[in-house]
DRENDO-1510 file (C-alpha; in Angstrom, 1 decimal, always signed):
<recs>
REC; n; res; u; v; w
REC; 1; UNK; +13.7; +31.1; +14.3 .
REC; 2; UNK; +12.0; +30.4; +17.7 .
REC; 3; UNK; +11.4; +26.7; +18.5 .
REC; 4; UNK; +7.6; +27.4; +19.0 .
REC; 5; UNK; +7.3; +28.8; +15.4 .
REC; 6; UNK; +9.2; +25.8; +14.0 .
REC; 7; UNK; +7.0; +23.4; +16.0 .
REC; 8; UNK; +3.8; +25.0; +14.8 .
REC; 9; UNK; +4.9; +24.9; +11.2 .
REC; 10; UNK; +5.9; +21.2; +11.7 .
REC; 11; UNK; +2.5; +20.4; +13.1 .
REC; 12; UNK; +0.7; +22.0; +10.2 .
REC; 13; UNK; +3.0; +20.3; +7.7 .
REC; 14; UNK; +2.5; +16.8; +9.0 .
REC; 15; UNK; -1.2; +17.3; +9.6 .
REC; 16; UNK; -1.6; +18.4; +6.0 .
REC; 17; UNK; +0.2; +15.2; +4.9 .
REC; 18; UNK; -2.1; +13.1; +7.1 .
REC; 19; UNK; -5.3; +14.8; +5.7 .
REC; 20; UNK; -4.1; +14.2; +2.1 .
REC; 21; UNK; -3.5; +10.5; +3.0 .
REC; 22; UNK; -7.1; +10.2; +4.4 .
REC; 23; UNK; -8.5; +11.9; +1.2 .
REC; 24; UNK; -6.7; +9.3; -0.9 .
REC; 25; UNK; -8.1; +6.5; +1.2 .
REC; 26; UNK; -11.6; +7.9; +0.7 .
REC; 27; UNK; -11.1; +7.6; -3.1 .
REC; 28; UNK; -10.2; +3.9; -2.7 .
REC; 29; UNK; -13.0; +1.4; -3.1 .
REC; 30; UNK; -13.0; +0.0; +0.4 .
REC; 31; UNK; -16.1; -2.1; -0.3 .
REC; 32; UNK; -13.7; -4.4; -2.2 .
REC; 33; UNK; -12.3; -6.8; +0.4 .
REC; 34; UNK; -8.9; -6.8; -1.3 .
REC; 35; UNK; -8.5; -3.1; -0.8 .
REC; 36; UNK; -9.7; -3.3; +2.8 .
REC; 37; UNK; -7.1; -6.1; +3.6 .
REC; 38; UNK; -4.4; -4.1; +1.7 .
REC; 39; UNK; -5.0; -0.9; +3.8 .
REC; 40; UNK; -5.4; -2.8; +7.1 .
REC; 41; UNK; -2.3; -4.9; +6.6 .
REC; 42; UNK; -0.2; -1.9; +5.5 .
REC; 43; UNK; -1.2; +0.2; +8.4 .
REC; 44; UNK; -0.7; -2.7; +10.9 .
REC; 45; UNK; +2.8; -3.6; +9.5 .
REC; 46; UNK; +3.6; +0.1; +9.5 .
REC; 47; UNK; +2.9; +0.4; +13.2 .
REC; 48; UNK; +5.0; -2.7; +14.0 .
REC; 49; UNK; +8.3; -0.8; +14.7 .
REC; 50; UNK; +6.5; +1.7; +16.9 .
REC; 51; UNK; +4.6; -1.0; +18.9 .
REC; 52; UNK; +7.6; -3.4; +19.2 .
REC; 53; UNK; +10.9; -1.6; +18.7 .
REC; 54; UNK; +12.8; -4.7; +19.7 .
REC; 55; UNK; +11.4; -6.4; +16.5 .
REC; 56; UNK; +14.0; -4.6; +14.3 .
REC; 57; UNK; +16.8; -5.5; +16.7 .
REC; 58; UNK; +16.2; -9.2; +16.0 .
REC; 59; UNK; +17.0; -8.8; +12.3 .
REC; 60; UNK; +20.4; -10.0; +11.1 .
REC; 61; UNK; +22.6; -7.4; +9.3 .
REC; 62; UNK; +22.5; -3.6; +9.3 .
REC; 63; UNK; +20.5; -3.4; +6.1 .
REC; 64; UNK; +17.6; -5.5; +7.4 .
REC; 65; UNK; +17.8; -3.8; +10.8 .
REC; 66; UNK; +17.4; -0.4; +9.1 .
REC; 67; UNK; +14.6; -1.6; +6.9 .
REC; 68; UNK; +12.6; -3.1; +9.7 .
REC; 69; UNK; +13.2; -0.1; +11.9 .
REC; 70; UNK; +11.1; +2.2; +9.7 .
REC; 71; UNK; +7.4; +1.9; +9.8 .
REC; 72; UNK; +7.0; +4.1; +6.7 .
REC; 73; UNK; +9.2; +1.7; +4.7 .
REC; 74; UNK; +7.5; -1.4; +6.0 .
REC; 75; UNK; +4.0; -0.1; +5.4 .
REC; 76; UNK; +4.9; +1.1; +1.9 .
REC; 77; UNK; +6.5; -2.2; +0.9 .
REC; 78; UNK; +3.5; -4.1; +2.3 .
REC; 79; UNK; +1.1; -1.8; +0.3 .
REC; 80; UNK; +3.0; -2.2; -3.0 .
REC; 81; UNK; +3.4; -5.9; -2.7 .
REC; 82; UNK; -0.2; -6.6; -1.7 .
REC; 83; UNK; -1.4; -4.2; -4.5 .
REC; 84; UNK; +0.6; -6.2; -7.0 .
REC; 85; UNK; -0.6; -9.5; -5.6 .
REC; 86; UNK; -4.3; -8.5; -5.4 .
REC; 87; UNK; -4.7; -6.4; -8.5 .
REC; 88; UNK; -2.1; -6.9; -11.1 .
REC; 89; UNK; -0.9; -10.6; -11.1 .
REC; 90; UNK; -3.1; -13.1; -12.8 .
REC; 91; UNK; -3.4; -16.2; -10.6 .
REC; 92; UNK; -5.3; -19.4; -11.4 .
REC; 93; UNK; -7.8; -18.5; -8.7 .
REC; 94; UNK; -9.5; -15.3; -7.7 .
REC; 95; UNK; -11.2; -12.5; -9.5 .
REC; 96; UNK; -11.8; -14.1; -13.0 .
REC; 97; UNK; -13.3; -17.4; -14.1 .
REC; 98; UNK; -11.1; -18.8; -16.8 .
REC; 99; UNK; -10.8; -22.1; -18.6 .
REC; 100; UNK; -8.0; -24.4; -17.5 .
REC; 101; UNK; -6.0; -23.6; -20.6 .
REC; 102; UNK; -6.2; -19.8; -20.2 .
REC; 103; UNK; -5.5; -20.1; -16.5 .
REC; 104; UNK; -2.4; -22.2; -17.0 .
REC; 105; UNK; -1.1; -19.7; -19.6 .
REC; 106; UNK; -1.8; -16.7; -17.3 .
REC; 107; UNK; -0.2; -18.1; -14.1 .
REC; 108; UNK; +2.3; -15.5; -12.8 .
REC; 109; UNK; +1.8; -13.1; -15.8 .
REC; 110; UNK; +1.0; -9.5; -15.3 .
REC; 111; UNK; -2.1; -7.7; -16.6 .
REC; 112; UNK; -1.7; -5.3; -19.5 .
REC; 113; UNK; -1.8; -1.6; -18.4 .
REC; 114; UNK; -5.1; -1.0; -20.1 .
REC; 115; UNK; -6.7; -3.7; -17.9 .
REC; 116; UNK; -6.1; -1.8; -14.7 .
REC; 117; UNK; -5.2; +1.8; -15.4 .
REC; 118; UNK; -8.5; +3.3; -16.3 .
REC; 119; UNK; -9.1; +7.0; -15.6 .
REC; 120; UNK; -12.5; +8.4; -15.6 .
REC; 121; UNK; -12.8; +12.1; -15.9 .
REC; 122; UNK; -15.3; +14.2; -13.9 .
REC; 123; UNK; -17.5; +14.3; -17.0 .
REC; 124; UNK; -17.7; +10.5; -17.0 .
REC; 125; UNK; -15.6; +9.9; -20.1 .
REC; 126; UNK; -12.5; +7.6; -20.2 .
</recs>
């Protein structure tokens, strides 16, 4: 197969992946500051190895070096951890006003799936 054909197919493939990623971002509620921070931090941390390749070289051990060398891994880990922190962990401060007793019981606990996994169909029904 000629290199030009392979290059053209690669451009189409990665462009399609980028467009699907942008479509997913359009579905996110970016008016919520937590989501905006989550996306901005994940993209920023994901670009870190590209902007500063020497950053990964400072990490001790081969495993950490390999982890901090990949922008995809760093961005994904940042997104997952911030998503857990912002949307799924109950903390004594933040999105809900609770009494002191309820807040002390809920510190560090995780929301039940029905509290955050709500799907609304195109007809408007859950």
